[in-house]
LUMSEPA-60637 format. One record per residue (C-alpha): residue in three letters; x, y, z. Coordinates in pm, 1 decimal, decimal comma. Layout:
# residues N
{"Ala"; {X; Y; Z}};
...
END
This chain:
# residues 497
{"Met"; {-2109,8; -2200,4; 5166,3}};
{"Ser"; {-2334,5; -1941,4; 5327,3}};
{"Gln"; {-2612,4; -1768,0; 5136,6}};
{"Ile"; {-2421,6; -1438,2; 5144,0}};
{"Ala"; {-2107,3; -1600,1; 5004,4}};
{"Arg"; {-2302,8; -1760,6; 4720,3}};
{"Ile"; {-2460,8; -1426,0; 4630,7}};
{"Leu"; {-2121,9; -1251,3; 4630,1}};
{"Arg"; {-1968,4; -1523,4; 4414,0}};
{"Ala"; {-2257,1; -1506,2; 4166,3}};
{"Arg"; {-2219,1; -1129,9; 4135,5}};
{"Tyr"; {-1844,7; -1167,3; 4081,7}};
{"Val"; {-1890,0; -1423,5; 3805,4}};
{"Leu"; {-2163,1; -1226,0; 3628,7}};
{"Gly"; {-1956,2; -909,0; 3644,0}};
{"Ser"; {-1648,4; -1083,4; 3507,8}};
{"Val"; {-1833,1; -1244,4; 3217,5}};
{"Ser"; {-2003,2; -913,2; 3133,1}};
{"Ala"; {-1666,8; -740,2; 3121,9}};
{"Leu"; {-1527,8; -1007,3; 2891,5}};
{"Trp"; {-1830,5; -976,6; 2662,9}};
{"Ala"; {-1779,0; -599,7; 2641,1}};
{"Leu"; {-1415,7; -654,2; 2544,5}};
{"Gly"; {-1515,5; -855,3; 2244,3}};
{"Gly"; {-1707,0; -1176,8; 2294,7}};
{"Ser"; {-2059,5; -1287,6; 2229,6}};
{"Gly"; {-2047,6; -1666,7; 2265,1}};
{"Ala"; {-2147,2; -1888,6; 2552,8}};
{"Tyr"; {-1921,9; -1852,5; 2853,6}};
{"Ala"; {-1866,5; -2071,9; 3154,8}};
{"Ala"; {-1952,1; -1972,7; 3508,3}};
{"Asp"; {-1617,2; -1827,6; 3606,0}};
{"Thr"; {-1362,3; -1597,2; 3449,9}};
{"Ala"; {-1105,4; -1866,8; 3375,5}};
{"Ala"; {-1355,3; -2074,9; 3181,0}};
{"Ala"; {-1486,9; -1764,3; 3008,2}};
{"Ala"; {-1138,6; -1668,5; 2896,5}};
{"Thr"; {-1078,6; -2020,4; 2765,0}};
{"Ser"; {-1404,4; -2010,6; 2570,4}};
{"Leu"; {-1308,7; -1673,4; 2429,3}};
{"Ala"; {-974,5; -1806,9; 2312,4}};
{"Asp"; {-1134,5; -2109,9; 2147,8}};
{"Ala"; {-1390,5; -1894,5; 1966,6}};
{"Gly"; {-1127,9; -1733,9; 1739,1}};
{"Ala"; {-993,5; -1985,6; 1489,9}};
{"Gly"; {-621,4; -1955,2; 1421,4}};
{"Val"; {-558,5; -1786,9; 1755,0}};
{"Thr"; {-333,0; -1942,7; 2012,9}};
{"Thr"; {-214,7; -1846,6; 2355,5}};
{"Gly"; {143,8; -1847,8; 2471,8}};
{"Ala"; {436,6; -1623,7; 2550,5}};
{"Ile"; {446,0; -1288,7; 2372,3}};
{"Asn"; {797,7; -1197,5; 2259,2}};
{"Pro"; {858,6; -832,0; 2353,7}};
{"Gly"; {1128,1; -784,7; 2088,3}};
{"Asp"; {915,7; -924,6; 1806,6}};
{"Thr"; {614,3; -727,0; 1923,9}};
{"Ala"; {806,5; -399,8; 1949,0}};
{"Trp"; {941,8; -443,0; 1596,6}};
{"Met"; {598,1; -521,6; 1455,6}};
{"Leu"; {443,6; -222,5; 1632,6}};
{"Met"; {708,0; -7,1; 1468,1}};
{"Ser"; {661,4; -179,7; 1131,8}};
{"Ala"; {287,7; -114,3; 1134,2}};
{"Ala"; {357,2; 253,8; 1194,4}};
{"Leu"; {619,0; 259,1; 917,4}};
{"Val"; {379,2; 110,4; 663,5}};
{"Met"; {108,4; 354,4; 770,9}};
{"Leu"; {355,9; 638,2; 705,9}};
{"Met"; {386,3; 514,3; 348,2}};
{"Val"; {26,9; 625,5; 281,3}};
{"Pro"; {93,5; 999,1; 331,3}};
{"Gly"; {425,2; 931,6; 157,3}};
{"Leu"; {234,2; 801,2; -143,3}};
{"Ala"; {-0,1; 1101,0; -122,9}};
{"Leu"; {297,1; 1336,7; -148,4}};
{"Phe"; {464,4; 1126,2; -417,7}};
{"Tyr"; {155,0; 1127,4; -638,0}};
{"Gly"; {39,2; 1475,1; -536,3}};
{"Gly"; {357,7; 1641,3; -654,3}};
{"Met"; {334,1; 1490,1; -1000,9}};
{"Val"; {-10,4; 1621,6; -1096,1}};
{"Arg"; {-109,0; 1973,0; -1198,9}};
{"Arg"; {-168,4; 2237,6; -935,2}};
{"Lys"; {-546,4; 2227,1; -974,0}};
{"Asn"; {-555,5; 1854,4; -882,1}};
{"Val"; {-305,5; 1828,4; -597,9}};
{"Leu"; {-554,9; 1794,8; -310,9}};
{"Gly"; {-787,5; 1560,5; -498,3}};
{"Thr"; {-495,8; 1333,8; -583,7}};
{"Met"; {-358,7; 1330,4; -229,4}};
{"Leu"; {-706,5; 1263,7; -95,4}};
{"His"; {-719,9; 937,3; -291,2}};
{"Ser"; {-444,9; 805,9; -65,3}};
{"Met"; {-552,0; 968,3; 259,9}};
{"Ala"; {-920,1; 874,0; 226,0}};
{"Ala"; {-814,8; 511,0; 186,7}};
{"Leu"; {-699,0; 518,1; 548,6}};
{"Gly"; {-1059,6; 571,8; 656,3}};
{"Ile"; {-1249,0; 371,6; 393,5}};
{"Leu"; {-1029,0; 64,7; 397,3}};
{"Gly"; {-936,9; 93,1; 764,2}};
{"Val"; {-1302,3; 37,0; 854,4}};
{"Leu"; {-1359,2; -223,2; 582,4}};
{"Trp"; {-1054,8; -425,2; 689,9}};
{"Ala"; {-1172,6; -436,2; 1051,4}};
{"Leu"; {-1526,7; -539,7; 954,4}};
{"Val"; {-1475,8; -800,5; 681,2}};
{"Gly"; {-1136,0; -771,1; 512,6}};
{"Tyr"; {-928,4; -937,0; 783,2}};
{"Pro"; {-1168,7; -1232,6; 830,1}};
{"Leu"; {-1175,6; -1285,8; 451,4}};
{"Ala"; {-798,3; -1276,5; 409,8}};
{"Phe"; {-684,9; -1451,4; 728,0}};
{"Gly"; {-987,5; -1642,7; 850,7}};
{"Thr"; {-1037,8; -2018,7; 837,5}};
{"Asp"; {-955,6; -2147,1; 489,2}};
{"Tyr"; {-1239,0; -2266,6; 265,1}};
{"His"; {-1113,2; -2485,9; -21,2}};
{"Gly"; {-803,7; -2268,7; -68,8}};
{"Leu"; {-1012,1; -1987,4; -217,3}};
{"Ile"; {-1118,2; -1758,7; 65,6}};
{"Gly"; {-1116,6; -1735,2; 442,3}};
{"Trp"; {-1380,6; -1648,2; 697,6}};
{"Asp"; {-1403,7; -1636,2; 1073,6}};
{"Thr"; {-1675,5; -1442,2; 1253,3}};
{"Gly"; {-1450,6; -1426,2; 1559,5}};
{"Lys"; {-1215,9; -1198,2; 1363,5}};
{"Val"; {-1486,8; -943,3; 1275,8}};
{"Leu"; {-1377,4; -630,6; 1467,8}};
{"Leu"; {-1154,3; -876,4; 1659,7}};
{"Trp"; {-1477,2; -965,9; 1837,4}};
{"Asn"; {-1364,9; -1285,8; 2007,4}};
{"Ile"; {-996,4; -1203,0; 2048,1}};
{"Leu"; {-821,5; -1060,1; 2352,8}};
{"Pro"; {-497,1; -856,3; 2347,9}};
{"Thr"; {-314,4; -1150,7; 2506,9}};
{"His"; {-392,9; -1387,6; 2218,8}};
{"Ile"; {-99,9; -1463,4; 1992,2}};
{"His"; {-125,1; -1488,5; 1615,7}};
{"Glu"; {-70,3; -1846,3; 1503,9}};
{"Gly"; {287,0; -1917,6; 1396,6}};
{"Ser"; {430,1; -1607,6; 1561,3}};
{"His"; {506,9; -1455,0; 1898,8}};
{"Ile"; {312,5; -1131,4; 1858,7}};
{"Pro"; {-44,5; -1044,2; 1961,6}};
{"Glu"; {-316,8; -1102,7; 1703,5}};
{"Tyr"; {-406,8; -733,8; 1738,2}};
{"Val"; {-65,9; -625,7; 1611,3}};
{"Phe"; {-69,8; -869,1; 1319,9}};
{"Met"; {-417,5; -755,7; 1217,2}};
{"Val"; {-325,3; -385,4; 1219,0}};
{"Tyr"; {1,7; -450,3; 1034,9}};
{"Gln"; {-169,6; -643,7; 757,3}};
{"Gly"; {-439,8; -379,2; 743,4}};
{"Met"; {-183,6; -121,7; 633,4}};
{"Phe"; {-106,5; -335,8; 326,6}};
{"Ala"; {-476,5; -355,2; 247,5}};
{"Ile"; {-499,7; 24,5; 267,4}};
{"Ile"; {-204,6; 120,4; 49,4}};
{"Thr"; {-261,5; -134,4; -228,6}};
{"Pro"; {-579,5; 17,8; -381,4}};
{"Ala"; {-429,6; 364,4; -330,6}};
{"Leu"; {-148,7; 265,1; -568,5}};
{"Ile"; {-404,1; 211,1; -845,6}};
{"Ala"; {-520,3; 573,3; -819,5}};
{"Gly"; {-198,7; 684,9; -986,3}};
{"Ala"; {-322,0; 542,3; -1315,5}};
{"Phe"; {-638,7; 751,3; -1335,0}};
{"Ala"; {-520,4; 1063,9; -1153,7}};
{"Glu"; {-685,8; 1395,9; -1243,6}};
{"Arg"; {-1001,1; 1254,8; -1403,3}};
{"Val"; {-1230,1; 1054,4; -1170,1}};
{"Lys"; {-1518,1; 1132,1; -935,4}};
{"Phe"; {-1432,7; 1097,1; -568,1}};
{"Gly"; {-1748,7; 904,0; -476,5}};
{"Ser"; {-1690,6; 659,8; -760,4}};
{"Tyr"; {-1330,7; 617,2; -650,6}};
{"Ala"; {-1443,1; 538,1; -294,9}};
{"Val"; {-1689,2; 270,5; -410,9}};
{"Phe"; {-1436,1; 124,2; -654,9}};
{"Thr"; {-1171,7; 106,6; -382,9}};
{"Ala"; {-1401,7; -74,4; -140,3}};
{"Leu"; {-1518,6; -328,1; -400,6}};
{"Trp"; {-1167,3; -385,7; -530,9}};
{"Ser"; {-1034,2; -447,4; -182,0}};
{"Leu"; {-1301,5; -709,4; -108,0}};
{"Leu"; {-1303,9; -884,8; -445,3}};
{"Val"; {-939,7; -863,9; -552,4}};
{"Tyr"; {-707,5; -788,8; -262,2}};
{"Cys"; {-861,9; -1008,4; 7,3}};
{"Pro"; {-876,0; -1326,6; -206,5}};
{"Leu"; {-517,3; -1275,6; -327,8}};
{"Ala"; {-395,5; -1214,4; 25,8}};
{"His"; {-565,6; -1536,0; 134,9}};
{"Trp"; {-427,1; -1736,4; -157,0}};
{"Leu"; {-66,6; -1649,6; -71,5}};
{"Trp"; {-62,1; -1552,6; 296,5}};
{"Gly"; {-371,1; -1717,9; 442,4}};
{"Asn"; {-294,1; -2082,2; 357,7}};
{"Gly"; {-475,9; -2057,6; 24,5}};
{"Trp"; {-416,3; -2257,9; -290,8}};
{"Met"; {-115,0; -2058,4; -414,9}};
{"Ala"; {86,8; -2090,2; -95,2}};
{"Pro"; {305,5; -2381,8; 16,0}};
{"Gly"; {109,8; -2644,9; 207,8}};
{"Thr"; {85,2; -3011,5; 298,7}};
{"Ser"; {-286,9; -3080,2; 258,6}};
{"Gly"; {-498,7; -3043,6; -53,2}};
{"Tyr"; {-368,8; -2864,2; -360,2}};
{"His"; {-103,8; -2598,6; -305,4}};
{"Leu"; {95,2; -2438,6; -586,1}};
{"Gly"; {392,1; -2361,7; -360,4}};
{"Ala"; {449,9; -1998,1; -454,7}};
{"Val"; {600,1; -1756,0; -203,3}};
{"Asp"; {562,5; -1379,4; -176,9}};
{"Phe"; {760,7; -1238,4; 110,0}};
{"Ala"; {605,7; -892,6; 137,9}};
{"Gly"; {357,8; -842,5; -143,4}};
{"Gly"; {513,3; -838,3; -489,2}};
{"Ile"; {220,4; -1043,1; -617,0}};
{"Val"; {-47,7; -956,8; -362,2}};
{"Val"; {23,4; -583,1; -372,3}};
{"His"; {221,9; -475,2; -677,4}};
{"Val"; {117,3; -719,1; -950,2}};
{"Ser"; {-250,3; -684,8; -855,5}};
{"Ala"; {-238,2; -304,9; -825,9}};
{"Gly"; {-28,4; -262,5; -1139,9}};
{"Ala"; {-247,5; -486,2; -1354,9}};
{"Ser"; {-559,7; -313,4; -1224,1}};
{"Ala"; {-402,5; 26,1; -1290,7}};
{"Leu"; {-355,5; -63,4; -1655,8}};
{"Val"; {-719,1; -170,5; -1687,0}};
{"Thr"; {-853,8; 149,8; -1534,1}};
{"Ala"; {-622,4; 368,7; -1743,1}};
{"Leu"; {-741,5; 203,9; -2063,8}};
{"Tyr"; {-1108,6; 200,9; -1962,5}};
{"Leu"; {-1122,0; 564,9; -1851,1}};
{"Lys"; {-915,4; 682,8; -2148,0}};
{"Arg"; {-674,0; 973,7; -2161,3}};
{"Arg"; {-683,9; 1304,1; -1978,8}};
{"Leu"; {-785,0; 1607,7; -2183,4}};
{"Gly"; {-484,1; 1729,3; -2375,6}};
{"Tyr"; {-274,6; 1415,5; -2330,8}};
{"Pro"; {-27,2; 1351,9; -2489,8}};
{"His"; {-21,1; 1667,4; -2704,9}};
{"Ser"; {-14,2; 1919,6; -2420,1}};
{"Val"; {259,6; 1926,7; -2158,3}};
{"Leu"; {103,0; 1847,2; -1819,6}};
{"His"; {360,1; 1992,9; -1581,7}};
{"Pro"; {394,3; 1854,3; -1225,6}};
{"Asn"; {300,2; 2113,0; -965,9}};
{"Ser"; {583,6; 2033,0; -722,0}};
{"Leu"; {856,1; 1775,4; -759,7}};
{"Val"; {966,7; 1884,0; -412,9}};
{"Leu"; {658,3; 1704,0; -279,9}};
{"Thr"; {736,7; 1402,4; -497,5}};
{"Leu"; {1092,4; 1375,7; -365,5}};
{"Leu"; {971,2; 1409,8; -6,4}};
{"Gly"; {711,3; 1140,7; -71,5}};
{"Ala"; {972,6; 912,5; -225,8}};
{"Gly"; {1189,7; 954,3; 82,9}};
{"Leu"; {899,8; 864,0; 311,7}};
{"Leu"; {819,3; 562,1; 95,9}};
{"Trp"; {1179,1; 439,5; 117,1}};
{"Phe"; {1177,3; 491,2; 493,1}};
{"Gly"; {843,5; 314,2; 539,3}};
{"Trp"; {940,2; 29,6; 307,9}};
{"Phe"; {1178,9; -104,1; 571,6}};
{"Gly"; {869,8; -183,1; 777,9}};
{"Phe"; {686,5; -307,5; 469,2}};
{"Asn"; {955,2; -563,3; 382,8}};
{"Ala"; {1149,8; -634,1; 700,5}};
{"Gly"; {827,0; -630,2; 901,2}};
{"Ser"; {695,9; -912,4; 684,5}};
{"Ala"; {924,8; -1145,9; 875,3}};
{"Ile"; {666,4; -1103,4; 1157,1}};
{"Ala"; {961,1; -1120,5; 1396,8}};
{"Ser"; {1275,4; -935,2; 1491,7}};
{"Asp"; {1515,3; -1200,6; 1365,9}};
{"Ser"; {1764,2; -1287,4; 1091,6}};
{"Ser"; {1489,5; -1294,7; 830,1}};
{"Ala"; {1401,5; -933,3; 911,8}};
{"Ala"; {1770,0; -840,6; 896,6}};
{"Leu"; {1799,9; -998,8; 551,9}};
{"Ala"; {1486,9; -822,9; 426,5}};
{"Leu"; {1601,6; -485,2; 556,3}};
{"Thr"; {1941,1; -523,5; 385,1}};
{"Thr"; {1803,0; -639,8; 51,2}};
{"Thr"; {1550,2; -356,0; 58,0}};
{"Gln"; {1826,1; -98,7; 95,9}};
{"Phe"; {2041,4; -255,1; -176,0}};
{"Ala"; {1760,3; -282,5; -429,4}};
{"Ala"; {1631,8; 71,4; -371,9}};
{"Ala"; {1979,5; 216,8; -420,8}};
{"Gly"; {2038,0; 4,0; -729,7}};
{"Gly"; {1705,1; 104,4; -880,1}};
{"Ala"; {1763,0; 475,2; -820,3}};
{"Leu"; {2110,8; 466,1; -974,2}};
{"Ala"; {2009,1; 253,4; -1272,9}};
{"Trp"; {1712,1; 475,2; -1363,4}};
{"Met"; {1927,7; 786,1; -1324,9}};
{"Val"; {2196,1; 647,5; -1556,1}};
{"Ala"; {1942,9; 521,0; -1811,4}};
{"Glu"; {1773,2; 860,2; -1815,5}};
{"Trp"; {2106,7; 1037,9; -1846,2}};
{"Leu"; {2208,6; 822,9; -2142,8}};
{"Lys"; {1876,1; 873,1; -2321,4}};
{"His"; {1800,5; 1238,2; -2245,5}};
{"Gly"; {2141,5; 1378,0; -2155,0}};
{"Lys"; {2046,0; 1469,5; -1798,0}};
{"Ala"; {1936,6; 1314,8; -1470,8}};
{"Thr"; {1614,3; 1436,0; -1308,9}};
{"Ser"; {1470,2; 1434,1; -960,4}};
{"Leu"; {1158,9; 1254,7; -1089,3}};
{"Gly"; {1381,1; 987,1; -1241,0}};
{"Val"; {1563,0; 923,4; -914,3}};
{"Ala"; {1233,1; 907,6; -724,4}};
{"Ser"; {1080,1; 669,0; -978,9}};
{"Gly"; {1390,5; 449,4; -985,0}};
{"Leu"; {1408,2; 398,4; -610,7}};
{"Val"; {1037,3; 310,5; -599,6}};
{"Ala"; {1087,3; 65,4; -887,3}};
{"Gly"; {1370,3; -101,5; -696,2}};
{"Leu"; {1159,6; -121,0; -381,2}};
{"Ala"; {856,0; -265,3; -560,2}};
{"Thr"; {1068,0; -526,5; -736,1}};
{"Ile"; {1254,0; -649,9; -428,2}};
{"Thr"; {933,5; -677,5; -223,4}};
{"Pro"; {849,4; -1043,3; -307,1}};
{"Cys"; {1216,0; -1144,9; -278,8}};
{"Ala"; {1327,4; -949,3; 25,4}};
{"Gly"; {1351,2; -1240,0; 270,1}};
{"Phe"; {1464,6; -1503,1; 20,1}};
{"Val"; {1760,3; -1365,7; -181,0}};
{"Ser"; {2112,4; -1253,5; -99,5}};
{"Pro"; {2214,0; -885,6; -79,4}};
{"Ala"; {2421,9; -927,9; -397,8}};
{"Ala"; {2118,5; -1063,1; -582,2}};
{"Ala"; {1910,6; -776,6; -440,9}};
{"Met"; {2150,6; -522,5; -591,4}};
{"Leu"; {2123,2; -694,3; -929,2}};
{"Ile"; {1744,1; -706,3; -901,1}};
{"Gly"; {1731,4; -334,8; -816,8}};
{"Val"; {1948,7; -239,0; -1113,8}};
{"Ala"; {1737,6; -453,9; -1346,3}};
{"Ala"; {1423,0; -295,5; -1207,2}};
{"Gly"; {1553,5; 54,6; -1273,8}};
{"Val"; {1635,1; -21,5; -1637,5}};
{"Ile"; {1327,8; -231,5; -1720,1}};
{"Cys"; {1073,9; -5,4; -1546,9}};
{"Phe"; {1232,1; 300,2; -1712,4}};
{"Ser"; {1186,2; 126,9; -2047,6}};
{"Ala"; {824,5; 43,3; -1961,1}};
{"Val"; {751,4; 408,2; -1882,5}};
{"Ile"; {912,8; 518,6; -2209,0}};
{"Ala"; {703,3; 259,4; -2396,5}};
{"Lys"; {386,5; 413,4; -2249,6}};
{"Gly"; {442,2; 724,6; -2454,0}};
{"Lys"; {482,7; 522,6; -2772,1}};
{"Leu"; {177,9; 305,1; -2705,1}};
{"Gly"; {-35,0; 608,3; -2623,8}};
{"Tyr"; {-221,2; 498,2; -2310,0}};
{"Asp"; {-245,6; 740,1; -2018,9}};
{"Asp"; {-121,9; 575,9; -1700,7}};
{"Ser"; {-98,2; 917,9; -1539,6}};
{"Leu"; {161,5; 847,7; -1270,5}};
{"Asp"; {309,2; 520,8; -1404,3}};
{"Ala"; {141,8; 284,0; -1160,2}};
{"Phe"; {159,8; -0,9; -1410,9}};
{"Gly"; {506,2; 78,3; -1543,3}};
{"Val"; {661,2; 87,5; -1196,5}};
{"His"; {448,2; -132,1; -970,0}};
{"Gly"; {298,7; -378,4; -1216,3}};
{"Val"; {614,2; -442,0; -1415,7}};
{"Gly"; {838,2; -426,0; -1109,0}};
{"Gly"; {619,9; -657,7; -901,4}};
{"Phe"; {605,4; -918,3; -1177,7}};
{"Ile"; {982,2; -909,3; -1228,0}};
{"Gly"; {1036,3; -948,0; -854,6}};
{"Ala"; {800,5; -1244,1; -829,2}};
{"Val"; {989,9; -1421,5; -1105,8}};
{"Cys"; {1326,3; -1330,8; -950,7}};
{"Val"; {1228,6; -1535,8; -644,1}};
{"Gly"; {1231,2; -1838,3; -872,7}};
{"Leu"; {1574,0; -1736,4; -1002,5}};
{"Phe"; {1770,9; -1620,7; -698,7}};
{"Ala"; {1604,5; -1759,6; -383,6}};
{"Arg"; {1816,6; -1977,8; -153,5}};
{"Lys"; {1659,3; -2169,8; 131,4}};
{"Met"; {1981,3; -2150,7; 333,2}};
{"Leu"; {1915,1; -1777,0; 375,1}};
{"Asn"; {1573,4; -1840,1; 528,8}};
{"Pro"; {1555,6; -2203,4; 645,0}};
{"Ala"; {1214,7; -2167,1; 810,9}};
{"Asn"; {1013,2; -2017,4; 525,5}};
{"Gly"; {1240,8; -1989,8; 224,1}};
{"Val"; {1266,9; -2185,5; -100,4}};
{"Asp"; {1540,5; -2271,6; -346,6}};
{"Gly"; {1533,5; -2110,3; -688,3}};
{"Leu"; {1705,9; -2183,4; -1015,7}};
{"Ile"; {2056,2; -2092,4; -899,1}};
{"Ala"; {2014,8; -2339,5; -611,0}};
{"Gly"; {1908,2; -2617,9; -846,4}};
{"Asn"; {1528,7; -2587,7; -827,8}};
{"Ala"; {1411,0; -2481,3; -1173,1}};
{"Asn"; {1051,7; -2574,3; -1086,3}};
{"Gln"; {1025,2; -2279,0; -848,9}};
{"Leu"; {1074,7; -2045,6; -1144,3}};
{"Tyr"; {770,1; -2197,9; -1313,8}};
{"Ile"; {570,3; -2179,0; -989,7}};
{"Gln"; {649,9; -1810,3; -935,4}};
{"Phe"; {572,6; -1717,9; -1295,2}};
{"Thr"; {242,2; -1905,0; -1278,2}};
{"Ala"; {138,2; -1736,3; -952,5}};
{"Ala"; {221,9; -1387,9; -1080,8}};
{"Ala"; {47,7; -1447,8; -1414,0}};
{"Val"; {-267,4; -1592,5; -1254,9}};
{"Ala"; {-283,1; -1306,6; -1002,7}};
{"Gly"; {-242,5; -1054,3; -1283,7}};
{"Val"; {-515,5; -1209,6; -1497,1}};
{"Tyr"; {-748,9; -1239,0; -1198,0}};
{"Ala"; {-692,7; -872,8; -1111,3}};
{"Ile"; {-748,2; -764,8; -1472,8}};
{"Val"; {-1078,7; -950,6; -1508,4}};
{"Leu"; {-1222,9; -845,0; -1172,1}};
{"Thr"; {-1105,3; -485,7; -1211,3}};
{"Leu"; {-1269,2; -459,1; -1552,3}};
{"Ile"; {-1597,0; -583,9; -1404,3}};
{"Ile"; {-1578,7; -350,5; -1103,3}};
{"Thr"; {-1481,2; -48,5; -1314,2}};
{"Ala"; {-1762,0; -109,1; -1564,6}};
{"Leu"; {-2013,3; -161,1; -1281,6}};
{"Val"; {-1917,1; 161,1; -1103,1}};
{"Asp"; {-1918,3; 350,8; -1430,8}};
{"Lys"; {-2262,4; 216,3; -1519,7}};
{"Leu"; {-2418,8; 293,4; -1182,0}};
{"Met"; {-2246,0; 619,3; -1085,4}};
{"Gly"; {-2032,8; 739,3; -1369,5}};
{"Phe"; {-1660,4; 709,4; -1306,1}};
{"Arg"; {-1504,9; 995,6; -1496,5}};
{"Ile"; {-1564,4; 1361,3; -1413,8}};
{"Ser"; {-1719,9; 1592,2; -1669,6}};
{"Glu"; {-1506,8; 1781,0; -1919,3}};
{"Gly"; {-1586,4; 2107,3; -1741,8}};
{"Asp"; {-1479,8; 1969,4; -1404,2}};
{"Glu"; {-1161,4; 1828,9; -1553,6}};
{"Ile"; {-1073,2; 2170,2; -1696,8}};
{"Glu"; {-1152,0; 2342,9; -1367,8}};
{"Gly"; {-964,5; 2081,0; -1165,7}};
{"Met"; {-1067,1; 1826,7; -904,7}};
{"Asp"; {-976,4; 2045,7; -609,1}};
{"Ala"; {-1228,8; 2318,4; -683,8}};
{"Ala"; {-1487,6; 2120,1; -879,2}};
{"Leu"; {-1514,0; 1815,4; -651,5}};
{"His"; {-1395,3; 1935,7; -311,0}};
{"Gly"; {-1441,3; 2313,4; -308,7}};
{"Glu"; {-1082,3; 2358,0; -196,8}};
{"Gln"; {-752,5; 2476,1; -335,3}};
{"Gly"; {-413,4; 2328,0; -256,5}};
{"Trp"; {-190,8; 2612,6; -367,0}};
{"Met"; {-333,8; 2963,9; -332,1}};
{"Phe"; {-52,0; 3167,5; -484,3}};
{"Glu"; {-287,1; 3436,0; -616,8}};
{"Gln"; {-398,5; 3506,5; -259,5}};
{"Leu"; {-51,3; 3566,6; -119,8}};
{"Pro"; {-25,3; 3908,8; 49,8}};
{"Thr"; {168,3; 4180,0; -130,9}};
{"Pro"; {503,6; 4251,5; 36,7}};
{"Thr"; {505,9; 4583,8; 222,0}};
{"Val"; {882,8; 4634,6; 208,8}};
{"Glu"; {1053,9; 4707,1; -121,0}};
{"Leu"; {1410,1; 4606,1; -187,8}};
{"Pro"; {1623,7; 4754,2; -465,7}};
{"Gly"; {1566,3; 4552,2; -782,4}};
{"Ser"; {1267,7; 4361,9; -638,3}};
{"Val"; {977,1; 4266,1; -861,4}};
{"Ile"; {733,5; 4501,0; -691,3}};
{"Ala"; {967,7; 4795,6; -738,6}};
{"Val"; {1005,1; 4748,3; -1113,3}};
{"Gly"; {777,8; 4959,1; -1335,4}};
{"Arg"; {627,5; 5168,2; -1053,6}};
{"Ser"; {663,7; 5544,2; -1042,8}};
{"Ala"; {785,2; 5744,4; -743,4}};
{"Ala"; {438,9; 5900,4; -717,8}};
{"Asp"; {276,4; 5555,1; -690,0}};
{"Arg"; {514,2; 5452,7; -416,9}};
{"Ala"; {464,1; 5781,2; -228,6}};
{"Ala"; {84,6; 5741,7; -245,7}};
{"Glu"; {106,5; 5387,1; -106,2}};
{"Glu"; {337,3; 5500,4; 172,2}};
{"Ala"; {94,8; 5778,8; 265,7}};
{"Glu"; {-192,6; 5530,9; 273,6}};
{"Met"; {3,8; 5294,5; 495,4}};
{"Ala"; {89,5; 5580,7; 732,8}};
{"Ser"; {-277,9; 5677,2; 767,4}};
{"Arg"; {-387,7; 5328,5; 877,0}};
END
């Protein structure tokens, strides 16, 4: 090879390796692009190369977007239920989580939850930090979709889970304290639980070491039990809102709540059916059971409310459908549609009863995060042990009690109970720590003024600043009680402008 050729080849190799490093690698690379790419692939544990399935990938891209849409859906759902002076502050709890936890998940959350397993307790893989050693062509292990898509999809779960907790302490916490609490809770509670059940941790099925054998299709334990149990802790620790329960704290807009509930239902198809991590029969089953359970939950809550109070309400329908969705989440890919309908109806009745019991017990779970998500998630986790049939999901399913496997019922109950206790203990520690260092609850004056103005210097609804109509109609409010002379003076002033 001539001297010129060797120089050109050296420049080509150096340029190629530099480009690969800029895309996300920092390890030692070989002297040509093929070897560098191989080294890059080997650097990320749990990452394989192979054929990407366009259908699976398209569905998971859509599912990630659907779950992301649930966050503004939750903001509307919660925002409509609080008083007018707290609507923006409450919605910001959900929307800010997109930024806080989106960054945290990319930096450390994903490696902790889905990195190389360490003794079944936690994961870690430096190659997954910011997807540093992973290329877009790398496929997530056990699937046919790019690792990038899987990481973003799972990140949406990590974002919405702590936002659910905010419903328990709505209208009474400092924003900075909430942000710190959310970050700590995500790292210390969510990431370990996600690893235990979805990252080959000790709770999940496995062949090596100790594995409990519990299954959680889309997050009944990881998301709803953990968030619900933590919501109860924070509600008790931070105590009641001023005036509760003696004063009536009217929702500012149930229109927002209904719109949010609709977006949650829509996004939940990606939440549950997307958890198949493929566009296949498992996704079809999960989508169907999700629809059946949501409808059953909405109807059951509506009927229960009608029987108790003599009328159905929009808030009841919205709460019932969310209860059905939360309860079917761990079961979605494991139970039949008929069982899903039964589970949804049970969720509507039981979660309605839990919300009614809140008033009798006297604790202030402002937006019923525990009564709906905690109770519903626990019921759903146990229902896997009752109604699951492996024939419905041969690859990843289990048999429950009705299929002759009573032990699965014990396994599911144990997993849900342990997750709940773990979340309670860690949440109490985190809440007390944040309260000690920063103060968690806003002052009495700020609570009376409202979070929007006191904490954010904003106002969600500015009805007092609406312009006065310039055209009077017979019988209109502005025409009542005004003399002809007043109207003539205003008309003359308008004409002079």
